[in-house]
ZATI-966652 format. One record per atom (N, C-alpha, C, O): x, y, z. Coordinates in steps of 0.001 Angstrom, whole numbers, padded with zeros to 6 digits, always signed. Last residue first. Example, Ala and Ser with C-alpha at 12.3 -4.5 7.8 and 13.67 -1.06 7.14 Angstrom:
BEGIN
+012850-002250+007080
+013670-001060+007140
+012900+000030+007870
+013409+001138+008039
+013190-005690+007800
+012300-004500+007800
+013200-003300+007800
+014236-003319+008465
***
This chain:
BEGIN
+000340+023815+032393
+001103+025046+032683
+001540+025076+034109
+002191+026031+034535
+000598+020871+030456
+000118+021545+031652
+000992+022756+031924
+002206+022735+031719
-000121+020590+027019
+000869+020634+028090
+000273+021377+029282
-000448+022364+029134
-002219+018415+025200
-002000+019704+025852
-000946+019578+026939
-000894+018592+027675
-002833+015985+024262
-001650+016608+023677
-001338+017944+024330
-000302+018545+024045
-003817+013296+026311
-004032+014644+025838
-002729+015209+025303
-001654+014938+025838
-004751+009983+025666
-003780+010938+026171
-004029+012299+025540
-004407+012406+024374
-006691+007306+026645
-006646+008516+025854
-005624+009458+026472
-005644+009695+027680
-006025+003977+026631
-005891+005189+027435
-005787+006369+026484
-004903+006419+025628
-007723+000988+026533
-007175+002064+025726
-007172+003338+026561
-008194+003725+027127
-006771-001747+028596
-007711-000673+028247
-007001+000409+027457
-005828+000703+027687
-005709-004839+027493
-005284-003565+028044
-006288-002493+027647
-006613-002357+026467
-008132-007383+028104
-007111-006722+027307
-006765-005410+027962
-007451-004942+028870
-010411-010156+027943
-009809-008975+028547
-008770-008369+027632
-008575-008823+026504
-011801-012244+026914
-010389-012461+027187
-009720-011283+027862
-008579-011394+028311
-014511-011292+026863
-014183-012690+027155
-012744-012850+027616
-012490-013527+028613
-014467-008571+026264
-015206-009038+027439
-014765-010434+027852
-014655-010732+029041
-012922-008584+023931
-012455-007833+025095
-013162-008276+026369
-012544-008353+027430
-014561-010106+022258
-013240-010596+022622
-012694-009874+023850
-012070-010495+024711
-016725-008372+022008
-016921-009691+022602
-015589-010272+023068
-015503-010860+024147
-015465-006265+020669
-016015-006031+022006
-016278-007353+022721
-016071-007442+023931
-014741-007589+018267
-013724-006996+019131
-014251-006784+020544
-013559-007090+021515
-017234-008303+017261
-016248-009344+017561
-015179-008820+018511
-014763-009512+019440
-018330-005751+016883
-018905-006629+017894
-017991-007806+018224
-017978-008263+019367
-016598-004810+014841
-016760-004064+016096
-017292-004974+017200
-016774-004973+018317
-017085-006717+012865
-015751-006614+013455
-015794-005853+014772
-015097-006216+015720
-019738-006129+012213
-019409-007439+012788
-018045-007405+013469
-017868-007998+014534
-019369-003588+011097
-020210-003751+012296
-019882-005069+012988
-019761-005117+014212
-017796-004301+008918
-017274-003356+009910
-018063-003454+011212
-017487-003408+012299
-019591-005939+007558
-018363-006521+008109
-017729-005605+009145
-017184-006079+010142
-021526-004105+006734
-021897-005154+007685
-020671-005799+008324
-020703-006166+009498
-019879-002613+004944
-020535-001982+006089
-020916-003015+007154
-020653-002814+008339
-019100-004579+003091
-018092-003838+003850
-018709-003211+005096
-018127-003273+006179
-021601-005326+002100
-020761-006308+002793
-019687-005645+003619
-019388-006090+004727
-022392-003063+000786
-023120-003447+001997
-022342-004483+002791
-022417-004513+004019
-020395-003147-001252
-020579-001983-000388
-021285-002350+000907
-020832-001992+001994
-020783-005699-002391
-019471-005293-001873
-019629-004150-000879
-019059-004187+000212
-023397-005676-003260
-023021-006630-002210
-021668-006274-001598
-021437-006523-000415
-023315-003945-005371
-023921-003458-004130
-023582-004394-002971
-023490-003952-001826
-022219-005601-007364
-021449-004489-006812
-022000-003953-005507
-021238-003549-004629
-022580-009124-006976
-023143-007838-007376
-022317-006741-006720
-021774-006939-005632
-020840-011476-007102
-022297-011551-007078
-022896-010254-007618
-023635-010275-008602
-018214-010879-006999
-018628-011767-008081
-020146-011917-008146
-020680-012427-009131
-018099-009376-004694
-017958-008705-005981
-018331-009576-007160
-018722-009068-008211
-018168-011311-002726
-019342-010444-002892
-019296-009727-004236
-020336-009496-004852
-015582-012293-003025
-016711-013170-003326
-017967-012335-003559
-018740-012612-004476
-014254-009996-002173
-014020-010525-003527
-015141-011455-003949
-015598-011412-005091
-015083-009783+000435
-015553-008778-000516
-015283-009189-001959
-016004-008775-002867
-013754-012000+001535
-015214-011919+001583
-015748-010918+000567
-016757-011177-000089
-011041-011335+001049
-011618-012577+000510
-013138-012487+000455
-013746-012852-000551
-010800-008922+002469
-010556-008968+001023
-011158-010205+000380
-011721-010130-000712
-011285-009829+005063
-012187-008857+004449
-012025-008850+002939
-013013-008780+002209
-009072-011515+005425
-010431-012071+005499
-011440-011134+004837
-012344-011585+004134
-006994-009603+005136
-007070-010765+004249
-008476-011359+004236
-009014-011671+003173
-007568-007852+007240
-007556-007336+005863
-007669-008489+004864
-008364-008366+003856
-007242-009574+009415
-008546-008942+009166
-008622-008445+007726
-009650-008610+007069
-004443-010376+009097
-005562-011316+009168
-006903-010691+008806
-007627-011231+007970
-002248-008642+009089
-002770-009079+007814
-004089-009850+007900
-004790-009975+006896
-003831-006037+010484
-003048-006356+009288
-002180-007539+009676
-001388-007382+010604
-005112-006599+012899
-005818-005938+011813
-005141-006206+010484
-005785-006552+009493
-004518-009954+014146
-004278-008514+014081
-005035-007924+012909
-005533-008642+012042
-005332-012555+016303
-005494-011992+014962
-005300-010481+015043
-005863-009821+015916
-003014-014176+018473
-004101-013229+018247
-004127-012755+016797
-003089-012581+016160
-002434-017202+020020
-002040-016350+018898
-003222-015468+018531
-004322-015972+018302
-003297-018966+021886
-003046-017607+022334
-002585-016685+021233
-002364-015499+021477
-001625-021996+020966
-002783-021270+021485
-002383-019887+021976
-001257-019678+022428
+000523-022178+018049
+000202-022375+019460
-000968-021519+019893
-001273-020485+019299
+000904-022076+015339
+001817-021309+016189
+001540-021442+017674
+002266-020866+018484
-001040-023810+014142
+000352-023793+013687
+001316-023165+014689
+002427-023663+014872
-003412-023339+015560
-002931-024708+015384
-001445-024708+015039
-000679-025509+015575
-003601-020566+015363
-003510-021181+016681
-003013-022620+016596
-002271-023071+017469
-003844-020302+012589
-002663-019759+013254
-002483-020342+014646
-001357-020589+015076
-006352-021493+012328
-005198-022099+011666
-003909-021591+012296
-002979-022368+012513
-007866-019617+013736
-007735-020971+014262
-006588-021723+013606
-005915-022515+014267
-007626-017386+012039
-007104-017315+013400
-006939-018711+014001
-005962-018960+014708
-008860-018374+009682
-007475-017911+009659
-006884-017925+011065
-005773-018416+011268
-011465-018952+010632
-010626-020013+010072
-009157-019608+010081
-008297-020410+010448
-012322-016392+011397
-012234-017458+012389
-011328-018580+011898
-010515-019101+012660
-012305-015152+008900
-011434-014647+009962
-011250-015692+011055
-010149-015859+011579
-014287-016682+007671
-012927-016702+007127
-011943-016198+008177
-010859-016762+008328
-016521-016021+009284
-016054-017402+009217
-014635-017502+008660
-013852-018326+009131
-016699-013248+008809
-016515-013744+010177
-015979-015178+010153
-015077-015512+010922
-017114-013217+006001
-015953-012555+006599
-015671-013094+007992
-014518-013370+008324
-019623-014458+005863
-018455-015121+005281
-017170-014535+005854
-016236-015276+006161
-021069-012403+006946
-021022-013674+007665
-019836-014499+007160
-019141-015152+007939
-020680-010599+004882
-020126-010274+006196
-020092-011503+007095
-019188-011640+007919
-022023-011864+002826
-020575-011738+002707
-019940-011319+004033
-018781-011647+004288
-024607-011590+003782
-024033-012935+003660
-022517-012872+003532
-021809-013725+004067
-024896-008841+003479
-024924-009416+004820
-024306-010813+004815
-023572-011177+005733
-024859-008755+000685
-023798-008094+001451
-023732-008607+002874
-022646-008791+003423
-027223-010135+000218
-025964-010686-000284
-024770-010057+000404
-023780-010733+000680
-029025-008320+001263
-028848-009596+001953
-027575-010301+001484
-026922-010988+002269
-028757-006457-000773
-028334-006081+000583
-028134-007342+001420
-027184-007427+002198
-029873-007931-002783
-028464-007552-002918
-027909-007091-001569
-026736-007308-001264
-032470-008125-001896
-031634-009314-001786
-030163-009015-002054
-029292-009758-001603
-033422-005613-002498
-033325-005992-001087
-032472-007245-000908
-031821-007407+000124
-033340-005657-005321
-032473-004744-004561
-032338-005131-003084
-031266-004989-002495
-033247-008642-007191
-033967-007867-006189
-033006-006947-005427
-031972-007403-004938
-031582-010024-008998
-032883-009501-009457
-033557-008567-008470
-034384-007754-008885
-029389-011024-007630
-029187-009905-008551
-030511-009251-008942
-030553-008047-009191
-030455-013224-006266
-029911-012085-005511
-029817-010847-006398
-030134-009742-005957
-031087-014960-008350
-032165-014429-007508
-031699-013189-006759
-032444-012218-006627
-028560-015581-009416
-029601-014977-010265
-030745-014361-009454
-031305-013340-009853
-027218-016646-007015
-026820-015390-007656
-027902-014802-008552
-028153-013600-008461
-027509-019004-005634
-028649-018080-005649
-028325-016735-006298
-029086-015780-006143
-024982-020114-005999
-026156-020852-006441
-027362-019922-006582
-028138-020038-007531
-023341-018259-004797
-023267-018425-006250
-024456-019191-006801
-024891-018954-007928
-024138-018572-002137
-024218-017250-002768
-024175-017374-004284
-024901-016667-004982
-023581-021290-001714
-024968-020821-001694
-025118-019452-002354
-026102-019198-003048
-020744-021257-001889
-021559-022059-002808
-023000-021590-002877
-023580-021501-003959
-020119-019578+000261
-019714-019209-001099
-020561-019962-002123
-021036-019381-003099
-021156-021118+002354
-021715-019788+002079
-021361-019337+000667
-022200-018780-000041
-019483-023402+002184
-020935-023505+002010
-021580-022175+001684
-022460-022107+000826
-017009-022315+002783
-017220-022910+001457
-018711-023039+001161
-019151-022816+000034
-017577-021576+005430
-017185-020568+004438
-017418-021084+003023
-017956-020375+002173
-018061-024053+006613
-019148-023079+006535
-018833-021972+005524
-019733-021487+004839
-015478-025152+006387
-016611-025795+005720
-017787-024830+005581
-018438-024796+004536
-014064-023338+008006
-013712-023495+006591
-014858-024121+005815
-015179-023678+004712
-015292-023763+010456
-015401-022439+009842
-015009-022478+008369
-015564-021729+007565
-014592-026503+010874
-015987-026063+010807
-016127-024718+010101
-016991-024556+009239
-011768-026415+010921
-012465-027222+009917
-013919-026785+009757
-014425-026704+008637
-011360-024701+013116
-010822-024365+011796
-011566-025114+010707
-011952-024533+009692
-012522-026190+015144
-013118-024903+014786
-012621-024439+013416
-013380-023850+012646
-010714-028287+015260
-012093-028567+014856
-012788-027277+014417
-013545-027268+013447
-008425-026840+016098
-008390-027622+014865
-009802-027943+014362
-010054-027875+013159
-009180-025626+018511
-008854-024795+017353
-008862-025586+016058
-009264-025061+015019
-011963-027428+020020
-010586-026996+019886
-010365-026197+018614
-011243-026104+017757
-015162-026200+021144
-014315-027154+020439
-012905-026586+020345
-012692-025394+020567
-016320-025348+024466
-016066-025088+023061
-015183-026160+022453
-014537-026930+023164
-018743-026822+026592
-017356-026471+026315
-017191-026260+024811
-017844-026916+023999
-021275-026363+028866
-020978-026448+027445
-019541-025986+027237
-019168-024890+027655
-022827-028006+031507
-021691-027188+031108
-021391-027438+029636
-021266-028585+029207
-026355-027798+032113
-025152-028553+031778
-024065-027600+031289
-024346-026538+030734
-028778-026563+032608
-027683-026308+033544
-026418-027090+033238
-025479-027052+034033
-030601-026911+030600
-030682-027797+031739
-029541-027633+032723
-029354-028485+033593
-028405-025784+028087
-029763-026139+028476
-029742-027108+029645
-028934-028037+029664
-025326-024536+029469
-026224-024826+028365
-027627-025096+028884
-027984-024683+029987
-022979-022197+030669
-024055-023134+030948
-024964-023282+029739
-025322-022308+029078
-019503-022022+030505
-020761-021524+030013
-021811-022600+030268
-021541-023788+030094
***
């Protein structure tokens, strides 16, 4: 990937990415609880609280997958069950401690984020294309 000025930008390793995503997750949780009184007072900020929980979902999912890559070797893929469900449960649990609307909007924003993460992953790493099969029998 090219950065500013045409320089090559390389990503960090799984261990550093795990630490960064864990630190950012803890930071988001802390900020959400610090600003809880402000978030609860405004309907538009409760929606922003749900968006914040979807960002938390992405960082928790990244941390889980990077931890698995460190423990089990590179190329370990996150599956829907248990990794995505665990990350979603953690993010929505935090959102539930802020406001009930944050849970609902957090789920919606997390579903959108998961869709874009999946499409980004398919473009970057490729994968087997999904083949639609028909249930009709040919005559």
